[in-house]
N, C-alpha and C positions, 0 to 999 in steps of 0.2 A: 344185598340190594344194590350196593354201589358197583360190585363186580358185574351184576346182570345189566346194569345201565351202561357200563363201559363196553361190555360185549355187544350190546345192541347198537351203540354208536359206531363201533369198529365195523360191524356188518353193514351198517348204513353207508359208511364211507366207501367200503369195498364195492358195494352194489352200485354206488354212483360212479366209481372209477371204472367198473366193467361196462357201464352204459356209455361213458365217454369214449373208452377204447373201442367198443363196438361201433359207435357212431363214426369215429375217426376212420376205421377201416372200411366202412360203407361208402364214405365220400372220398377217401384218399387211396393212393396206391404206393407200394414200396418203390416202384420204378417210375413215379410220376415225372421226375426231372428229365429222364431220358425221353419220355413220350412228348413232353413239352418242347424239348430240344428239337425233336424230329418235326413236330408241328411248325415250329419257328423256321426251320430250314425250308420246308415246302411253301409256307405262306409268305415269308419275307426274304429269306436269304437267297433263294433261287433268283428272284428279281434283281437283287443287289449284284449278284454274280453276272447276270446278263447285262446290267448297266455298265459294269467294268469293261465289257467287250462289245459295247453298243454299236460302234461303227467299224465295218470291215472294208478296208480300201485295198483293192488288188494293185500290184505293181505293173502288171501287164493288162492293158485295156485296148479295145479296138481303136485304130488310128484316127478314126473320124469323130471320136468322143474326147472332150476335154477333161471331164470329171465323172467318175463312176464310183459309187459306194453302195455297200449292202448294209442295211440297218436291222438290228434285232430289237424287237419291241417287247410286248407283253408275253410272259411265260406262265403257264398254269399246269396243274396236274389233276387228272380225274381219279375216280376210284378204280381199284384193280379189275381188269377185264381180261378175257382170253379170246383169241381169234382161232376158231377151229379150222380144220383142213378144208372144209367146204366154204370157208369165208365168213361164216356167221360169227357175230360178236356178242358176248354175254358176260355178265358178272361172274367172278370166280371167288370162292371162299377158301380160307386157309386149309381146311381139311382136304379139299380136292387137290390143292397144290402139293400137299404132303404125299397123298396116295399116288398121284400121277407123276411125281418127281419133276415138277416144274417150279418156276419162280413165281412167288406171289408179288406181282409188280403192277404198277399203274402207268398208263400212257402219259407222256409229257408232250405238250404242244407249245408252239411258239409262233408269234406273228413276225413275218419277215417281209421286208420291202426293199426294192432295188431303185436307186435314184441315178438318173443321167442328167448331168449339169443342173443338179438340185431340183429336178422335176421327177416325180415318182413315175417309174416305168411299170412296175408290177407290185402287187401286195397280196399276200396269201397267208393262210395258217397251215402249218405243217407239223407232223409228229417228228420229234428229234430223238426219241428213244423211250425206253421204259425205266422207271425208277422203282427199286424194291420198296415195299411199304411195310412200316413197322406195325405189328399187330396191336390192336386197341388204340391206335392213334386216330386223329380226326379223319384220316383218309382211308381207314380200314372199315370194311363192311361190318365188323364186330363191335364197332364203337357204339356205346350207349344201349346195347342189347341187354335185356334182363337175363337172369340165370336160366330160366326156362327156354328162352329164345337161343341162348348160347348152346344149351344141351341139344336143342333141335338141329342146330347147324353143325353138330359133331364136335363141339369144343368142351373142354373142361371149364365149368363155370367159375372155378377158383384160380384158373390160370391168369397170371398178372399181365401177360403180353410183354411188350418192350423188346421183342426180337424179330428177326426176319426169316423168311423161308426162301432159300436159294437152292434151286434144283432139287426140291423136296427135303432138303436138310435144314433144320432149325439153326440159325446162326445169330450170335450175339456180338455186338460191337463193344469192345472193352474201352472203358473211359481212360483217357491218357492224362497223367498229371505232369504239368510243366511249369517252369518259372513264368511269372506274370510278365507279359510283354508291355512295352511303353512305360516301364517303371525304372528309374535310375537307382541303382544299388551300388554302394561302395563297400568293398571288403578288403581286409588286410592280406597282403601277399607274403608268403614265406620265402618265395624265390623270385627272381627277376630283377629288372633294373629299377622298378618303382616299388616303394613301400606299401602303397595302397593302389587299388585299381577300381575305377568306376565303370560299371557295365550297364548297358541298356539294349534291349532287343526291340527295335522299332518295327511294328507289324501293322500292315494294312493290306487287305486283299491277299494277293499271292506273294507280296513282299514281306520278308522277315529278315531285317538287316541288323547284325550285331554292331554296336558302337562301344568303343573303349576310350576312357579318359585316364591319362597317367600324368604324374608329375615327376620328372626326372631329377637327377642330382643337381642339374644346373638351375633348378627352380622353375623351369618352363613347363606349362601344361600342353600336352599333346593329345590329339584326337585321331583315332583310327576307325575307318569304316570302309567297306567295299575295297576298292583298289587304292584308296587314299590312306597311306600308311604313315602314322606319326607326324602329322602336320601341326605346327603351333596353333593352339586353339584361338588365341587372340587374332591371328591372321584370318582364320575362318570367320570369326565374328565380324571382322571388318569387311570381308568379302561379301557378307550377307547384307551389308548396308548400314551397320551401326559403327560409325567411324570415330566419333569424339571419345577421347579417353574418359572424360567426365561422365558421359552417358553410359559407357561400359561399366565404370566403377559403380554408378548408381543402380544399374541393372543387376549387378552382382549383389549389392546390399546398400540400401539407402540409410541404414543406421550406423554402419561401421566401415572404415576403410581398411581393407586387408592388404598387408605388406606384400603377400604372395602375388596379388593381382598387380600391384604397382611395379614389381620386378618384371612381370610379363609385358606391361604397357610400355615401360622404359626400353625394353629389348627391341620392340617393333615400332618405335615412335616415328621412324622414317617413312613408314607406309601411311600415306595420306589419303588415298582414295580407293574405291572398290576395284578399279582396273588393276592397280598395282598389287593389291592383295590377291586377286584372281590369278594374275600372271605369276606371282611368287609360288602359289600352290601348284599351278600347272607345271612349272619347271621342276618342282620338287618331286612330282609323281611321274615325270618323264614324258610329258606331252611335248613333242619336238616340232610341231608344225608352225606356221606363221602366227604372229601374235593374235590376229583376229580369230583364227580357228581355235587357238589355244583358249582364249577367253570364252568363246561360244561353247566349246566342249566342256569346259570347267563349270560353267553355269548349268549346263545340262546335268552334270554329275551331282552338283549341289541340290538342284531342284528335285531330281528323281530319287537319289539314294541317301541324302542326308535327312534323317528324321522324317521319313515319308508319311508317318501317321499324323504329322502336323500340316500336311498339304504338299503338293508338288507344283504349285504355281509361283510366279514371280512375286505375287502379293504376300506369300507365306514366308519369305526370306527373313523379314524382321522378327516375326514370331519365333522362328527357329533360333535366331541370334539371342533373343531374350531368354529362351529356354536353356541354351548353352550357358548363359551367365548364371542362371539358377543352379545348374549342375556344378559349376565351379564353386559356388557358395557352399553347397552341400559337401563337396569333396573336401574343402578347406576345414569345415566344421568337424567332419569325421577325423581328418588328419590331426587337428589340434586337440581332439578329445572332448569337445563340447557336445558332440552327438555320437551315439554308439554306431558301430558298423552294422550293416543290414544283415539279418539272419535269413539266409536263403531257404532254410528248412521251416521257417515260420509259415503257417498256412495262409496268412494274409498275402504272402509273396508268391503264392501258387495259384494256378488256374487249372480247372478240369475241362478237358475237351470231351464233350459228350457226343452221342451218336449223330446229332444234327450237324455239329461243327466238323466232325470227321467226314461225313458225307458231303458237306460243303467243300472241303479241301479236295475230295475226289472228283466232284462235279466240276469244280473250277478248272482243274488240270485237264480233264477229259473234254470239256467244252472247247478249250484252246486247241486240242488235238482235232476236234471236229471242224473248227474254223480253218485250221491249216489245211485239212483235207479238202474242204470246200474251195479254198483259194487255189490249191493245186489243180483240182478238176476244172475250175473256171478258166485259169490261165492256160491249161493244156489245150482246151477247146478253142480259146481265143487265138492261140498260135496257129491253129489250122484254118483261121479265117472265118470262124463261125462266132455267133453271139448267143450263148446258151441261156435258157431260162434257169433261174436260181433253184426253182422247185425240183428240177431234174437232177441237180448235182449234190443235193444234201443226202448223205448216207445215214439214215436214222439208226441202222444196226450197229454202226461203229461205236457210238456212245453206250448203247445197251450192252454190247459184248465186253467193253472195257470195265464198266461198272460191275457187271456180273462176275467177271474174272477176279477183280480185286476182292469182292465180297465172298467168293468161293474159296480163294486161296489164303486170304488174310494179308496179302502183300499190298501195302498202301503207298501213297505218294510220299516222297521224302525218304525212301528206302526203309520205312518201318515195316516190321513183320509181326504176324500174330495179332493184328487188330481185330479181325473177324474170326471167331472161334465157334466150333460146334457146341451147342448148349448142353450142359451136363444134366441128365435127367435121372440120376440114381435115386434121388428122393426130392421132395418139395423144397426142403431147406437148402440143398445143394444147388438147385435151380435158382432160388432167390440169391444165394451167395454169388453165383456166376453172373447174374444180371447186374450185380452191384460191385463188380471188380474194378479196381483202379490200379493201373500199371505205370511205373516211373520209366522214362525213356533211358535212364542210366544203364550202363553195361553191367550185366550180372557177373562178369569175369573180373571186374575191378573192385577194390575194397569199399570206397565211399562210405566209411563208417558213419559219418554224421547223417547222411541221407537215409541210412537204414534204421537209425535209432528212432525210438518212440518219442515224439515231440509233445510238449504240453498242449499245443494248439490242436492236436489230433483229437482231444477229448470231445466226445459228442459228435464228431465228424467221421472219424475212421474207427474201425474195430481195433482195439488194442491187443487182441489175442490172435485173430485169424490172419496168419501169413505163413507161407511154406517154409520148411527148414531147407538148409543148403544154400546154394548160390543166389537164390531169389529172395532170401529172407529180407524183409523190410522194403523190398522194391515192388513186390506184388501185394497189394493191400485190398481191403474191402470197406465199402462205406458202412457206417453204422445203420441199422435197419430203418430208423426213423429220420435219416438225413434228408434234408430238402435243399437242393442246389439252386441258388439264385441265378437268374439269367441275365444276360447283358442288358444294361439300361441304355435306351436311346440317347445319343449324345446331345441332340437338340433339347430334350426334356431336362437333362442334367444342367445344360448351359442356362436354360430359362430359370431353373430353380436357383442357381447361383446368382443370376442377375437380380432376382427378387430379394435375395439376401443382402444386396447392396454392392456386389462385386462388379467391376467394370472391365470390359474387354480391352486388350491392348490395341491402341490405334496405330 
């Protein structure tokens, strides 16, 4: 009787489990994260990229005009359409794109205005190109269709989507695994002049600038970024506007005085103001013009290339100085053994670039190419003594061709290759596997033993079994089937939440 009761209980639990699993797959998708990433790119990221290039100012303008600029405003994308040879325009579905060997893409429009002496001359809406659309995304005609409707449109009702159709070929964008940017990490060095090295990749928009902090045998902290090579960190902090030794010491730590910081403060005690600090750095990096030009150029370098994720304005300098003080504190604590070194292979220190971010990188670079082409055409016509309409000189095919080319060949911005791949359709499981592939940017020809090993933080995130043998072992991985990737949180929302917890912003 007891056995029968237990058997009935087990059946009940299994039945409930099957109902839950069935309900999960009715509402969720294996590749939901990629689809959400693409939706975010179209709905939010496109506008952010346009805001980065909002004003275009030609260097050559008609002699009778004092000020001329072109402004890019709102950008949006419609659903996929096709323009036939007779000029007619209609919606296109994925099955037609496959059969006719064309690209399943949607037209992209932007509002452009021209301003003469701050007075609007012309304003219009123009197409700037076509953007390939991910199947089953919010901008795809297949979105929210029932199984019967999908069958009617010539689609497999169980197909998960999450890929693109380029020239009739199904292409998937491979997720890229990379170190988290804007995070300061200290590691022990086996070679070199410094026992430890603190590294940070400061990333915002098209900028991704590596910063390195080292402490040499003389006890001095040095910072390296862009063309600024091994400059004393205390001098840079003073150049940013934090001049008092006591303030620097308190910014590093308010609880404890570190002897390592005192050595650095004593070494550069003769630098009393910002201008002296700026001039010291300018001379060290080889800027040889007059003092005024040296100072101006140095401020420009500090504003644009030093920790750009914290801002690029004059008001952001003090915030940068306080952050550098905190980096010194972490470096000393790691060096003295009170805090462990950072594990680069820990998945908390990694970020995945999904389809939306990869397309964002591609669009950002190619929009700049389109702007340069617009400027070239405008200035060429102005040299002939004419004043062209902006509408005439925008070449919408330029952006389209460059995006299609990258997605067809897999050659991406930054010299990366194999980002876009032809989807594998041998069986359904292989298709799912290909849609969830994750690739490390590390070279397959180098050893990189630690990066290839299975890490305990991969559990539940990456498949511990599926990886190729040979040179790519451990570098080409796959997401676990039920992995859900969190998206970027809006900075303003995070700041608001921190303020509600009682944290105060630096004044």
